[in-house]
Backbone and ligand atoms as CSV (ligand in chain L), in Angstrom:
chain,resi,resn,atom,element,x,y,z
A,1,MET,N,N,-12.821,14.554,21.235
A,1,MET,CA,C,-11.885,14.840,20.155
A,1,MET,C,C,-12.587,14.838,18.793
A,2,LEU,N,N,-13.374,13.785,18.522
A,2,LEU,CA,C,-13.991,13.653,17.215
A,2,LEU,C,C,-15.505,13.459,17.343
A,3,PRO,N,N,-16.215,14.533,17.603
A,3,PRO,CA,C,-17.676,14.405,17.775
A,3,PRO,C,C,-18.365,13.873,16.524
A,4,THR,N,N,-17.758,14.105,15.360
A,4,THR,CA,C,-18.389,13.644,14.114
A,4,THR,C,C,-18.467,12.129,14.072
A,5,VAL,N,N,-17.500,11.468,14.721
A,5,VAL,CA,C,-17.489,10.009,14.726
A,5,VAL,C,C,-18.738,9.485,15.419
A,6,ALA,N,N,-19.039,10.078,16.574
A,6,ALA,CA,C,-20.206,9.638,17.336
A,6,ALA,C,C,-21.483,9.915,16.559
A,7,ALA,N,N,-21.512,11.058,15.853
A,7,ALA,CA,C,-22.724,11.432,15.122
A,7,ALA,C,C,-23.009,10.453,13.993
A,8,ALA,N,N,-21.934,9.989,13.341
A,8,ALA,CA,C,-22.136,9.142,12.173
A,8,ALA,C,C,-22.390,7.691,12.558
A,9,HIS,N,N,-21.699,7.221,13.571
A,9,HIS,CA,C,-21.787,5.798,13.901
A,9,HIS,C,C,-21.945,5.633,15.392
A,10,ALA,N,N,-23.073,6.095,15.877
A,10,ALA,CA,C,-23.344,6.047,17.306
A,10,ALA,C,C,-23.489,4.604,17.775
A,11,PRO,N,N,-22.933,4.298,18.953
A,11,PRO,CA,C,-23.040,2.944,19.490
A,11,PRO,C,C,-24.501,2.575,19.794
A,12,GLY,N,N,-25.372,3.558,19.822
A,12,GLY,CA,C,-26.775,3.304,20.142
A,12,GLY,C,C,-27.526,2.560,19.050
A,13,GLU,N,N,-26.886,2.387,17.914
A,13,GLU,CA,C,-27.519,1.675,16.809
A,13,GLU,C,C,-27.832,0.233,17.219
A,14,ALA,N,N,-28.628,-0.450,16.429
A,14,ALA,CA,C,-28.987,-1.835,16.729
A,14,ALA,C,C,-27.734,-2.678,16.948
A,15,LEU,N,N,-27.820,-3.666,17.799
A,15,LEU,CA,C,-26.684,-4.540,18.083
A,15,LEU,C,C,-26.184,-5.172,16.783
A,16,PRO,N,N,-24.861,-5.313,16.670
A,16,PRO,CA,C,-24.327,-5.904,15.452
A,16,PRO,C,C,-24.909,-7.291,15.170
A,17,SER,N,N,-25.384,-7.462,13.953
A,17,SER,CA,C,-25.890,-8.751,13.489
A,17,SER,C,C,-25.808,-8.705,11.974
A,18,PHE,N,N,-26.096,-9.823,11.324
A,18,PHE,CA,C,-26.097,-9.828,9.869
A,18,PHE,C,C,-27.097,-8.800,9.343
A,19,ALA,N,N,-28.293,-8.772,9.967
A,19,ALA,CA,C,-29.357,-7.867,9.511
A,19,ALA,C,C,-28.978,-6.405,9.698
A,20,SER,N,N,-28.418,-6.057,10.859
A,20,SER,CA,C,-28.073,-4.650,11.081
A,20,SER,C,C,-26.923,-4.235,10.172
A,21,GLY,N,N,-26.010,-5.192,9.894
A,21,GLY,CA,C,-24.921,-4.902,8.971
A,21,GLY,C,C,-25.432,-4.679,7.558
A,22,PHE,N,N,-26.430,-5.488,7.181
A,22,PHE,CA,C,-27.016,-5.389,5.843
A,22,PHE,C,C,-27.760,-4.067,5.676
A,23,LEU,N,N,-28.478,-3.672,6.736
A,23,LEU,CA,C,-29.307,-2.470,6.647
A,23,LEU,C,C,-28.490,-1.185,6.738
A,24,HIS,N,N,-27.332,-1.261,7.407
A,24,HIS,CA,C,-26.576,-0.033,7.680
A,24,HIS,C,C,-26.246,0.791,6.425
A,25,PRO,N,N,-25.633,0.192,5.381
A,25,PRO,CA,C,-25.339,1.023,4.195
A,25,PRO,C,C,-26.587,1.428,3.423
A,26,LEU,N,N,-27.675,0.674,3.604
A,26,LEU,CA,C,-28.912,1.006,2.900
A,26,LEU,C,C,-29.624,2.179,3.563
A,27,THR,N,N,-29.396,2.340,4.865
A,27,THR,CA,C,-30.077,3.403,5.601
A,27,THR,C,C,-29.170,4.597,5.864
A,28,GLY,N,N,-27.854,4.400,5.715
A,28,GLY,CA,C,-26.929,5.511,5.917
A,28,GLY,C,C,-26.645,6.198,4.601
A,29,MET,N,N,-27.115,7.424,4.480
A,29,MET,CA,C,-26.987,8.155,3.206
A,29,MET,C,C,-25.541,8.275,2.745
A,30,ASP,N,N,-24.626,8.496,3.699
A,30,ASP,CA,C,-23.226,8.681,3.298
A,30,ASP,C,C,-22.685,7.419,2.611
A,31,HIS,N,N,-22.976,6.260,3.210
A,31,HIS,CA,C,-22.534,5.009,2.585
A,31,HIS,C,C,-23.254,4.777,1.265
A,32,PHE,N,N,-24.588,4.878,1.334
A,32,PHE,CA,C,-25.413,4.525,0.175
A,32,PHE,C,C,-25.018,5.322,-1.070
A,33,LEU,N,N,-24.927,6.640,-0.916
A,33,LEU,CA,C,-24.655,7.493,-2.077
A,33,LEU,C,C,-23.258,7.240,-2.649
A,34,ALA,N,N,-22.271,7.059,-1.767
A,34,ALA,CA,C,-20.913,6.804,-2.251
A,34,ALA,C,C,-20.857,5.471,-2.996
A,35,MET,N,N,-21.529,4.458,-2.454
A,35,MET,CA,C,-21.499,3.132,-3.076
A,35,MET,C,C,-22.247,3.113,-4.404
A,36,LEU,N,N,-23.355,3.845,-4.440
A,36,LEU,CA,C,-24.101,3.981,-5.692
A,36,LEU,C,C,-23.210,4.661,-6.735
A,37,ALA,N,N,-22.507,5.710,-6.282
A,37,ALA,CA,C,-21.644,6.472,-7.185
A,37,ALA,C,C,-20.508,5.608,-7.733
A,38,VAL,N,N,-19.965,4.712,-6.914
A,38,VAL,CA,C,-18.894,3.813,-7.375
A,38,VAL,C,C,-19.387,2.975,-8.553
A,39,GLY,N,N,-20.615,2.443,-8.427
A,39,GLY,CA,C,-21.190,1.639,-9.500
A,39,GLY,C,C,-21.429,2.447,-10.761
A,40,ILE,N,N,-22.000,3.635,-10.585
A,40,ILE,CA,C,-22.292,4.492,-11.745
A,40,ILE,C,C,-21.003,4.900,-12.449
A,41,TRP,N,N,-20.019,5.325,-11.655
A,41,TRP,CA,C,-18.755,5.774,-12.253
A,41,TRP,C,C,-18.066,4.628,-12.984
A,42,GLY,N,N,-18.093,3.438,-12.381
A,42,GLY,CA,C,-17.517,2.262,-13.033
A,42,GLY,C,C,-18.168,2.010,-14.383
A,43,ALA,N,N,-19.501,2.100,-14.424
A,43,ALA,CA,C,-20.235,1.880,-15.672
A,43,ALA,C,C,-19.884,2.956,-16.702
A,44,LEU,N,N,-19.739,4.199,-16.231
A,44,LEU,CA,C,-19.390,5.308,-17.136
A,44,LEU,C,C,-17.995,5.120,-17.717
A,45,LEU,N,N,-17.066,4.660,-16.877
A,45,LEU,CA,C,-15.689,4.467,-17.338
A,45,LEU,C,C,-15.620,3.319,-18.336
A,46,GLY,N,N,-16.474,2.320,-18.119
A,46,GLY,CA,C,-16.550,1.198,-19.045
A,46,GLY,C,C,-15.375,0.243,-18.918
A,47,GLY,N,N,-15.335,-0.744,-19.798
A,47,GLY,CA,C,-14.258,-1.738,-19.794
A,47,GLY,C,C,-14.195,-2.478,-18.474
A,48,ARG,N,N,-12.978,-2.692,-18.000
A,48,ARG,CA,C,-12.793,-3.460,-16.767
A,48,ARG,C,C,-13.288,-2.710,-15.534
A,49,ALA,N,N,-13.357,-1.377,-15.637
A,49,ALA,CA,C,-13.802,-0.577,-14.483
A,49,ALA,C,C,-15.213,-0.948,-14.052
A,50,VAL,N,N,-16.023,-1.439,-15.009
A,50,VAL,CA,C,-17.416,-1.782,-14.712
A,50,VAL,C,C,-17.491,-2.790,-13.568
A,51,TRP,N,N,-16.587,-3.769,-13.596
A,51,TRP,CA,C,-16.629,-4.757,-12.518
A,51,TRP,C,C,-15.512,-4.581,-11.503
A,52,LEU,N,N,-14.381,-3.978,-11.937
A,52,LEU,CA,C,-13.251,-3.849,-10.998
A,52,LEU,C,C,-13.549,-2.886,-9.852
A,53,LEU,N,N,-14.190,-1.767,-10.133
A,53,LEU,CA,C,-14.486,-0.818,-9.053
A,53,LEU,C,C,-15.433,-1.442,-8.034
A,54,PRO,N,N,-16.562,-2.052,-8.492
A,54,PRO,CA,C,-17.485,-2.650,-7.518
A,54,PRO,C,C,-16.926,-3.875,-6.795
A,55,VAL,N,N,-15.864,-4.490,-7.334
A,55,VAL,CA,C,-15.243,-5.621,-6.631
A,55,VAL,C,C,-14.187,-5.091,-5.651
A,56,ALA,N,N,-13.426,-4.094,-6.103
A,56,ALA,CA,C,-12.350,-3.555,-5.265
A,56,ALA,C,C,-12.901,-2.864,-4.021
A,57,PHE,N,N,-14.003,-2.146,-4.175
A,57,PHE,CA,C,-14.524,-1.364,-3.045
A,57,PHE,C,C,-14.844,-2.236,-1.830
A,58,PRO,N,N,-15.675,-3.288,-1.991
A,58,PRO,CA,C,-15.971,-4.118,-0.809
A,58,PRO,C,C,-14.736,-4.824,-0.245
A,59,LEU,N,N,-13.787,-5.218,-1.124
A,59,LEU,CA,C,-12.570,-5.883,-0.654
A,59,LEU,C,C,-11.756,-4.945,0.231
A,60,VAL,N,N,-11.517,-3.736,-0.279
A,60,VAL,CA,C,-10.723,-2.767,0.482
A,60,VAL,C,C,-11.483,-2.329,1.730
A,61,MET,N,N,-12.807,-2.244,1.604
A,61,MET,CA,C,-13.644,-1.882,2.751
A,61,MET,C,C,-13.477,-2.908,3.871
A,62,THR,N,N,-13.382,-4.180,3.490
A,62,THR,CA,C,-13.180,-5.246,4.477
A,62,THR,C,C,-11.846,-5.056,5.196
A,63,VAL,N,N,-10.823,-4.684,4.424
A,63,VAL,CA,C,-9.511,-4.408,5.028
A,63,VAL,C,C,-9.645,-3.272,6.045
A,64,GLY,N,N,-10.411,-2.250,5.700
A,64,GLY,CA,C,-10.625,-1.118,6.605
A,64,GLY,C,C,-11.335,-1.546,7.878
A,65,ALA,N,N,-12.344,-2.413,7.737
A,65,ALA,CA,C,-13.104,-2.885,8.901
A,65,ALA,C,C,-12.210,-3.709,9.818
A,66,VAL,N,N,-11.415,-4.602,9.219
A,66,VAL,CA,C,-10.518,-5.451,10.013
A,66,VAL,C,C,-9.472,-4.591,10.715
A,67,THR,N,N,-8.976,-3.577,10.005
A,67,THR,CA,C,-8.011,-2.651,10.595
A,67,THR,C,C,-8.616,-1.975,11.818
A,68,GLY,N,N,-9.875,-1.532,11.681
A,68,GLY,CA,C,-10.559,-0.865,12.785
A,68,GLY,C,C,-10.748,-1.783,13.971
A,69,ILE,N,N,-11.164,-3.007,13.697
A,69,ILE,CA,C,-11.413,-3.972,14.774
A,69,ILE,C,C,-10.095,-4.315,15.476
A,70,SER,N,N,-9.009,-4.381,14.703
A,70,SER,CA,C,-7.717,-4.752,15.276
A,70,SER,C,C,-7.180,-3.654,16.190
A,71,GLY,N,N,-7.764,-2.474,16.109
A,71,GLY,CA,C,-7.351,-1.390,16.993
A,71,GLY,C,C,-6.390,-0.409,16.362
A,72,ALA,N,N,-5.963,-0.695,15.125
A,72,ALA,CA,C,-5.071,0.244,14.435
A,72,ALA,C,C,-5.848,1.512,14.094
A,73,ARG,N,N,-5.134,2.612,14.006
A,73,ARG,CA,C,-5.797,3.890,13.774
A,73,ARG,C,C,-5.636,4.354,12.329
A,74,ILE,N,N,-6.735,4.831,11.761
A,74,ILE,CA,C,-6.677,5.525,10.476
A,74,ILE,C,C,-7.312,6.878,10.752
A,75,SER,N,N,-6.547,7.944,10.588
A,75,SER,CA,C,-7.119,9.249,10.916
A,75,SER,C,C,-7.924,9.781,9.737
A,76,GLY,N,N,-8.930,10.568,10.052
A,76,GLY,CA,C,-9.700,11.231,9.008
A,76,GLY,C,C,-10.683,10.343,8.277
A,77,ALA,N,N,-11.053,9.199,8.864
A,77,ALA,CA,C,-11.962,8.292,8.165
A,77,ALA,C,C,-13.351,8.900,7.970
A,78,GLU,N,N,-13.853,9.579,8.998
A,78,GLU,CA,C,-15.199,10.154,8.891
A,78,GLU,C,C,-15.285,11.252,7.829
A,79,PRO,N,N,-14.371,12.243,7.863
A,79,PRO,CA,C,-14.404,13.237,6.778
A,79,PRO,C,C,-14.198,12.594,5.404
A,80,ALA,N,N,-13.398,11.524,5.358
A,80,ALA,CA,C,-13.132,10.866,4.070
A,80,ALA,C,C,-14.398,10.214,3.526
A,81,VAL,N,N,-15.235,9.693,4.419
A,81,VAL,CA,C,-16.496,9.082,3.984
A,81,VAL,C,C,-17.373,10.154,3.324
A,82,LEU,N,N,-17.443,11.322,3.945
A,82,LEU,CA,C,-18.247,12.409,3.374
A,82,LEU,C,C,-17.618,12.931,2.085
A,83,ALA,N,N,-16.290,13.042,2.084
A,83,ALA,CA,C,-15.595,13.504,0.875
A,83,ALA,C,C,-15.842,12.545,-0.281
A,84,SER,N,N,-15.954,11.257,0.041
A,84,SER,CA,C,-16.163,10.264,-1.019
A,84,SER,C,C,-17.483,10.512,-1.743
A,85,VAL,N,N,-18.510,10.939,-1.012
A,85,VAL,CA,C,-19.811,11.215,-1.624
A,85,VAL,C,C,-19.688,12.391,-2.595
A,86,VAL,N,N,-18.989,13.441,-2.138
A,86,VAL,CA,C,-18.828,14.651,-2.955
A,86,VAL,C,C,-17.963,14.364,-4.188
A,87,ILE,N,N,-16.838,13.698,-3.964
A,87,ILE,CA,C,-15.872,13.505,-5.051
A,87,ILE,C,C,-16.366,12.477,-6.080
A,88,LEU,N,N,-16.952,11.380,-5.613
A,88,LEU,CA,C,-17.448,10.375,-6.560
A,88,LEU,C,C,-18.670,10.907,-7.317
A,89,GLY,N,N,-19.533,11.641,-6.608
A,89,GLY,CA,C,-20.665,12.294,-7.285
A,89,GLY,C,C,-20.158,13.294,-8.306
A,90,GLY,N,N,-19.111,14.033,-7.915
A,90,GLY,CA,C,-18.512,15.014,-8.818
A,90,GLY,C,C,-17.891,14.369,-10.042
A,91,ALA,N,N,-17.278,13.205,-9.852
A,91,ALA,CA,C,-16.648,12.493,-10.976
A,91,ALA,C,C,-17.700,12.120,-12.019
A,92,ILE,N,N,-18.909,11.771,-11.537
A,92,ILE,CA,C,-20.008,11.440,-12.459
A,92,ILE,C,C,-20.534,12.718,-13.110
A,93,ALA,N,N,-20.735,13.746,-12.296
A,93,ALA,CA,C,-21.288,15.013,-12.793
A,93,ALA,C,C,-20.400,15.590,-13.889
A,94,LEU,N,N,-19.079,15.497,-13.687
A,94,LEU,CA,C,-18.126,16.068,-14.649
A,94,LEU,C,C,-17.719,15.041,-15.701
A,95,ASN,N,N,-18.279,13.819,-15.572
A,95,ASN,CA,C,-17.937,12.715,-16.480
A,95,ASN,C,C,-16.419,12.570,-16.605
A,96,VAL,N,N,-15.759,12.466,-15.468
A,96,VAL,CA,C,-14.299,12.356,-15.426
A,96,VAL,C,C,-13.875,11.005,-15.998
A,97,ARG,N,N,-13.090,11.062,-17.099
A,97,ARG,CA,C,-12.674,9.824,-17.765
A,97,ARG,C,C,-11.319,9.379,-17.235
A,98,ALA,N,N,-11.295,8.953,-15.989
A,98,ALA,CA,C,-10.031,8.555,-15.367
A,98,ALA,C,C,-9.552,7.217,-15.918
A,99,ARG,N,N,-8.234,7.046,-15.954
A,99,ARG,CA,C,-7.680,5.730,-16.264
A,99,ARG,C,C,-8.054,4.795,-15.124
A,100,LEU,N,N,-8.037,3.505,-15.427
A,100,LEU,CA,C,-8.468,2.508,-14.443
A,100,LEU,C,C,-7.681,2.603,-13.139
A,101,TRP,N,N,-6.349,2.713,-13.242
A,101,TRP,CA,C,-5.540,2.733,-12.007
A,101,TRP,C,C,-5.798,4.004,-11.212
A,102,VAL,N,N,-6.093,5.106,-11.916
A,102,VAL,CA,C,-6.398,6.359,-11.213
A,102,VAL,C,C,-7.726,6.203,-10.464
A,103,ALA,N,N,-8.712,5.612,-11.153
A,103,ALA,CA,C,-10.025,5.402,-10.530
A,103,ALA,C,C,-9.888,4.517,-9.292
A,104,LEU,N,N,-9.077,3.469,-9.404
A,104,LEU,CA,C,-8.870,2.564,-8.263
A,104,LEU,C,C,-8.146,3.290,-7.129
A,105,ALA,N,N,-7.196,4.159,-7.486
A,105,ALA,CA,C,-6.449,4.908,-6.473
A,105,ALA,C,C,-7.349,5.916,-5.757
A,106,VAL,N,N,-8.391,6.393,-6.453
A,106,VAL,CA,C,-9.343,7.321,-5.840
A,106,VAL,C,C,-10.304,6.549,-4.939
A,107,VAL,N,N,-10.813,5.446,-5.458
A,107,VAL,CA,C,-11.845,4.677,-4.761
A,107,VAL,C,C,-11.272,3.920,-3.548
A,108,GLY,N,N,-10.022,3.436,-3.668
A,108,GLY,CA,C,-9.430,2.612,-2.615
A,108,GLY,C,C,-9.426,3.243,-1.226
A,109,PRO,N,N,-8.832,4.434,-1.078
A,109,PRO,CA,C,-8.801,5.053,0.258
A,109,PRO,C,C,-10.212,5.341,0.797
A,110,PHE,N,N,-11.142,5.657,-0.103
A,110,PHE,CA,C,-12.523,5.893,0.333
A,110,PHE,C,C,-13.128,4.600,0.882
A,111,ALA,N,N,-12.884,3.496,0.180
A,111,ALA,CA,C,-13.407,2.202,0.632
A,111,ALA,C,C,-12.834,1.849,2.002
A,112,LEU,N,N,-11.549,2.111,2.175
A,112,LEU,CA,C,-10.889,1.861,3.460
A,112,LEU,C,C,-11.598,2.640,4.569
A,113,SER,N,N,-11.931,3.886,4.283
A,113,SER,CA,C,-12.593,4.746,5.268
A,113,SER,C,C,-13.996,4.250,5.591
A,114,HIS,N,N,-14.727,3.807,4.567
A,114,HIS,CA,C,-16.088,3.320,4.791
A,114,HIS,C,C,-16.090,2.091,5.697
A,115,GLY,N,N,-15.077,1.231,5.537
A,115,GLY,CA,C,-14.985,0.047,6.392
A,115,GLY,C,C,-14.524,0.401,7.790
A,116,TYR,N,N,-13.537,1.279,7.850
A,116,TYR,CA,C,-12.933,1.640,9.132
A,116,TYR,C,C,-13.912,2.391,10.029
A,117,ALA,N,N,-14.851,3.105,9.410
A,117,ALA,CA,C,-15.804,3.933,10.163
A,117,ALA,C,C,-16.624,3.112,11.148
A,118,HIS,N,N,-16.565,1.800,11.078
A,118,HIS,CA,C,-17.400,0.950,11.941
A,118,HIS,C,C,-16.697,0.377,13.138
A,119,ARG,N,N,-15.506,0.864,13.419
A,119,ARG,CA,C,-14.745,0.317,14.540
A,119,ARG,C,C,-15.475,0.487,15.865
A,120,ILE,N,N,-16.328,1.525,15.956
A,120,ILE,CA,C,-17.017,1.798,17.227
A,120,ILE,C,C,-18.038,0.708,17.539
A,121,GLU,N,N,-18.774,0.278,16.525
A,121,GLU,CA,C,-19.826,-0.700,16.752
A,121,GLU,C,C,-19.270,-2.103,16.955
A,122,LEU,N,N,-18.136,-2.387,16.327
A,122,LEU,CA,C,-17.741,-3.783,16.183
A,122,LEU,C,C,-16.836,-4.413,17.244
A,123,PRO,N,N,-15.843,-3.703,17.775
A,123,PRO,CA,C,-14.921,-4.413,18.663
A,123,PRO,C,C,-15.638,-5.051,19.846
A,124,GLY,N,N,-15.192,-6.219,20.210
A,124,GLY,CA,C,-15.718,-6.880,21.393
A,124,GLY,C,C,-17.082,-7.501,21.196
A,125,THR,N,N,-17.590,-7.494,19.983
A,125,THR,CA,C,-18.890,-8.118,19.767
A,125,THR,C,C,-18.703,-9.424,19.007
A,126,ASP,N,N,-19.491,-10.411,19.382
A,126,ASP,CA,C,-19.381,-11.731,18.762
A,126,ASP,C,C,-19.814,-11.687,17.303
A,127,ALA,N,N,-20.711,-10.765,16.991
A,127,ALA,CA,C,-21.335,-10.771,15.673
A,127,ALA,C,C,-20.615,-9.883,14.661
A,128,ALA,N,N,-19.368,-9.490,14.967
A,128,ALA,CA,C,-18.642,-8.587,14.060
A,128,ALA,C,C,-18.552,-9.170,12.646
A,129,ALA,N,N,-18.269,-10.468,12.549
A,129,ALA,CA,C,-18.125,-11.098,11.230
A,129,ALA,C,C,-19.465,-11.112,10.492
A,130,GLU,N,N,-20.542,-11.420,11.232
A,130,GLU,CA,C,-21.875,-11.424,10.611
A,130,GLU,C,C,-22.245,-10.021,10.137
A,131,TYR,N,N,-21.944,-9.038,10.996
A,131,TYR,CA,C,-22.232,-7.640,10.652
A,131,TYR,C,C,-21.496,-7.274,9.363
A,132,CYS,N,N,-20.212,-7.606,9.295
A,132,CYS,CA,C,-19.406,-7.281,8.119
A,132,CYS,C,C,-19.938,-7.996,6.871
A,133,ALA,N,N,-20.342,-9.255,7.028
A,133,ALA,CA,C,-20.869,-10.008,5.886
A,133,ALA,C,C,-22.135,-9.335,5.349
A,134,GLY,N,N,-23.023,-8.928,6.253
A,134,GLY,CA,C,-24.246,-8.250,5.838
A,134,GLY,C,C,-23.933,-6.932,5.165
A,135,PHE,N,N,-22.992,-6.206,5.758
A,135,PHE,CA,C,-22.572,-4.900,5.243
A,135,PHE,C,C,-22.006,-5.037,3.830
A,136,ILE,N,N,-21.149,-6.031,3.632
A,136,ILE,CA,C,-20.490,-6.227,2.337
A,136,ILE,C,C,-21.499,-6.667,1.271
A,137,LEU,N,N,-22.433,-7.547,1.666
A,137,LEU,CA,C,-23.455,-7.992,0.724
A,137,LEU,C,C,-24.301,-6.809,0.246
A,138,ALA,N,N,-24.722,-5.975,1.204
A,138,ALA,CA,C,-25.529,-4.803,0.843
A,138,ALA,C,C,-24.732,-3.852,-0.038
A,139,THR,N,N,-23.445,-3.697,0.272
A,139,THR,CA,C,-22.583,-2.822,-0.535
A,139,THR,C,C,-22.515,-3.314,-1.977
A,140,GLY,N,N,-22.338,-4.629,-2.131
A,140,GLY,CA,C,-22.291,-5.206,-3.475
A,140,GLY,C,C,-23.581,-4.955,-4.240
A,141,LEU,N,N,-24.707,-5.077,-3.547
A,141,LEU,CA,C,-26.002,-4.862,-4.199
A,141,LEU,C,C,-26.174,-3.393,-4.603
A,142,ILE,N,N,-25.713,-2.481,-3.745
A,142,ILE,CA,C,-25.806,-1.048,-4.082
A,142,ILE,C,C,-24.923,-0.745,-5.292
A,143,HIS,N,N,-23.728,-1.353,-5.327
A,143,HIS,CA,C,-22.844,-1.188,-6.492
A,143,HIS,C,C,-23.553,-1.662,-7.765
A,144,LEU,N,N,-24.182,-2.831,-7.673
A,144,LEU,CA,C,-24.893,-3.379,-8.833
A,144,LEU,C,C,-25.982,-2.415,-9.297
A,145,GLY,N,N,-26.700,-1.857,-8.339
A,145,GLY,CA,C,-27.727,-0.865,-8.663
A,145,GLY,C,C,-27.117,0.332,-9.382
A,146,GLY,N,N,-25.939,0.755,-8.906
A,146,GLY,CA,C,-25.245,1.880,-9.523
A,146,GLY,C,C,-24.812,1.561,-10.944
A,147,VAL,N,N,-24.274,0.353,-11.143
A,147,VAL,CA,C,-23.845,-0.067,-12.482
A,147,VAL,C,C,-25.050,-0.091,-13.424
A,148,ALA,N,N,-26.158,-0.650,-12.945
A,148,ALA,CA,C,-27.378,-0.702,-13.758
A,148,ALA,C,C,-27.821,0.698,-14.148
A,149,LEU,N,N,-27.785,1.591,-13.168
A,149,LEU,CA,C,-28.154,2.992,-13.398
A,149,LEU,C,C,-27.191,3.624,-14.411
A,150,GLY,N,N,-25.917,3.219,-14.311
A,150,GLY,CA,C,-24.874,3.777,-15.172
A,150,GLY,C,C,-25.114,3.512,-16.643
A,151,PHE,N,N,-25.793,2.416,-16.929
A,151,PHE,CA,C,-26.035,2.082,-18.332
A,151,PHE,C,C,-27.075,2.995,-18.986
A,152,ILE,N,N,-27.716,3.847,-18.168
A,152,ILE,CA,C,-28.604,4.879,-18.715
A,152,ILE,C,C,-27.821,5.762,-19.690
A,153,ALA,N,N,-26.507,5.894,-19.417
A,153,ALA,CA,C,-25.665,6.757,-20.249
A,153,ALA,C,C,-25.674,6.328,-21.709
A,154,ALA,N,N,-25.924,5.045,-21.954
A,154,ALA,CA,C,-25.920,4.535,-23.328
A,154,ALA,C,C,-27.194,4.939,-24.074
A,155,LEU,N,N,-28.207,5.335,-23.328
A,155,LEU,CA,C,-29.478,5.715,-23.963
A,155,LEU,C,C,-29.373,7.126,-24.535
A,156,ARG,N,N,-30.279,7.439,-25.441
A,156,ARG,CA,C,-30.385,8.776,-25.997
A,156,ARG,C,C,-30.676,9.753,-24.859
A,157,HIS,N,N,-29.910,10.819,-24.780
A,157,HIS,CA,C,-30.032,11.817,-23.709
A,157,HIS,C,C,-29.754,11.226,-22.332
A,158,GLY,N,N,-29.214,10.037,-22.300
A,158,GLY,CA,C,-28.981,9.388,-21.008
A,158,GLY,C,C,-27.846,10.019,-20.215
A,159,LEU,N,N,-26.771,10.403,-20.924
A,159,LEU,CA,C,-25.595,10.920,-20.221
A,159,LEU,C,C,-25.894,12.185,-19.406
A,160,PRO,N,N,-26.582,13.184,-19.998
A,160,PRO,CA,C,-26.889,14.375,-19.185
A,160,PRO,C,C,-27.718,14.043,-17.946
A,161,VAL,N,N,-28.635,13.085,-18.090
A,161,VAL,CA,C,-29.462,12.686,-16.942
A,161,VAL,C,C,-28.575,12.109,-15.849
A,162,LEU,N,N,-27.655,11.240,-16.276
A,162,LEU,CA,C,-26.764,10.590,-15.321
A,162,LEU,C,C,-25.836,11.611,-14.658
A,163,ARG,N,N,-25.362,12.568,-15.452
A,163,ARG,CA,C,-24.484,13.603,-14.892
A,163,ARG,C,C,-25.242,14.455,-13.879
A,164,ALA,N,N,-26.532,14.668,-14.132
A,164,ALA,CA,C,-27.365,15.398,-13.175
A,164,ALA,C,C,-27.508,14.590,-11.882
A,165,VAL,N,N,-27.647,13.271,-12.035
A,165,VAL,CA,C,-27.717,12.403,-10.854
A,165,VAL,C,C,-26.421,12.536,-10.051
A,166,GLY,N,N,-25.282,12.541,-10.759
A,166,GLY,CA,C,-23.984,12.712,-10.100
A,166,GLY,C,C,-23.901,14.038,-9.353
A,167,ALA,N,N,-24.408,15.094,-9.982
A,167,ALA,CA,C,-24.406,16.412,-9.341
A,167,ALA,C,C,-25.274,16.373,-8.089
A,168,GLY,N,N,-26.393,15.648,-8.171
A,168,GLY,CA,C,-27.278,15.504,-7.019
A,168,GLY,C,C,-26.583,14.779,-5.866
A,169,ILE,N,N,-25.829,13.739,-6.215
A,169,ILE,CA,C,-25.092,12.978,-5.191
A,169,ILE,C,C,-24.045,13.880,-4.535
A,170,ALA,N,N,-23.288,14.617,-5.370
A,170,ALA,CA,C,-22.257,15.515,-4.836
A,170,ALA,C,C,-22.900,16.574,-3.942
A,171,GLY,N,N,-24.048,17.113,-4.380
A,171,GLY,CA,C,-24.755,18.126,-3.592
A,171,GLY,C,C,-25.212,17.562,-2.255
A,172,ALA,N,N,-25.712,16.334,-2.279
A,172,ALA,CA,C,-26.147,15.687,-1.047
A,172,ALA,C,C,-24.955,15.483,-0.112
A,173,GLY,N,N,-23.786,15.167,-0.701
A,173,GLY,CA,C,-22.566,15.004,0.096
A,173,GLY,C,C,-22.181,16.304,0.786
A,174,VAL,N,N,-22.296,17.405,0.056
A,174,VAL,CA,C,-21.985,18.716,0.638
A,174,VAL,C,C,-22.957,19.012,1.786
A,175,ALA,N,N,-24.240,18.704,1.562
A,175,ALA,CA,C,-25.263,18.929,2.583
A,175,ALA,C,C,-24.991,18.083,3.830
A,176,LEU,N,N,-24.606,16.825,3.618
A,176,LEU,CA,C,-24.296,15.934,4.745
A,176,LEU,C,C,-23.104,16.471,5.545
A,177,ALA,N,N,-22.091,16.953,4.802
A,177,ALA,CA,C,-20.898,17.486,5.470
A,177,ALA,C,C,-21.259,18.721,6.278
A,178,ALA,N,N,-22.080,19.595,5.692
A,178,ALA,CA,C,-22.491,20.824,6.386
A,178,ALA,C,C,-23.283,20.479,7.648
A,179,GLN,N,N,-24.172,19.501,7.508
A,179,GLN,CA,C,-24.980,19.047,8.636
A,179,GLN,C,C,-24.084,18.516,9.759
A,180,ARG,N,N,-23.058,17.766,9.357
A,180,ARG,CA,C,-22.135,17.171,10.323
A,180,ARG,C,C,-21.328,18.256,11.035
A,181,ILE,N,N,-20.932,19.274,10.258
A,181,ILE,CA,C,-20.123,20.353,10.841
A,181,ILE,C,C,-20.956,21.194,11.792
A,182,LEU,N,N,-22.218,21.435,11.409
A,182,LEU,CA,C,-23.090,22.305,12.208
A,182,LEU,C,C,-23.675,21.565,13.406
A,183,ALA,N,N,-23.693,20.237,13.369
A,183,ALA,CA,C,-24.320,19.458,14.446
A,183,ALA,C,C,-23.566,19.646,15.765
L,1,ZN,ZN,ZN,-21.477,3.410,8.668
């Protein structure tokens, strides 16, 4: 039914552990780029968004992971993960000045999808909690990296550079989606 699910999160990956959970978002381009983009966009939006987006994402992601483990279904999680890379990268590229609640409403469902995408690896394994802890820690660190990168916008000529980075992220998201469709 959903070959893309197997392609993105194959059960053949390393057994769930704190280390494999930590490494997963760092080695998975779809996760990494979206999480980096959340940090950058938060920094660009400024104010409370700087910390609220990077705090909300891992929290909602945890809800998504627990939902997946519990056996509840969320349809379209895999395409949503890829869409998150394109849309969040696009938000940076276009310097979209969303209100805080709008930004949270955009980021929330994406975070849910990023967490839920791991239901295949996790059910029935003792190390699900360790895996999630590692995953969430790495996500927080990627967000921090994104926020740090986001402050480039304050530098002279920094904003165009950052917007180019956003365009690059969105482009990579399109490439990942195309690869997934053609695979
Ligand atoms: Zn994943």
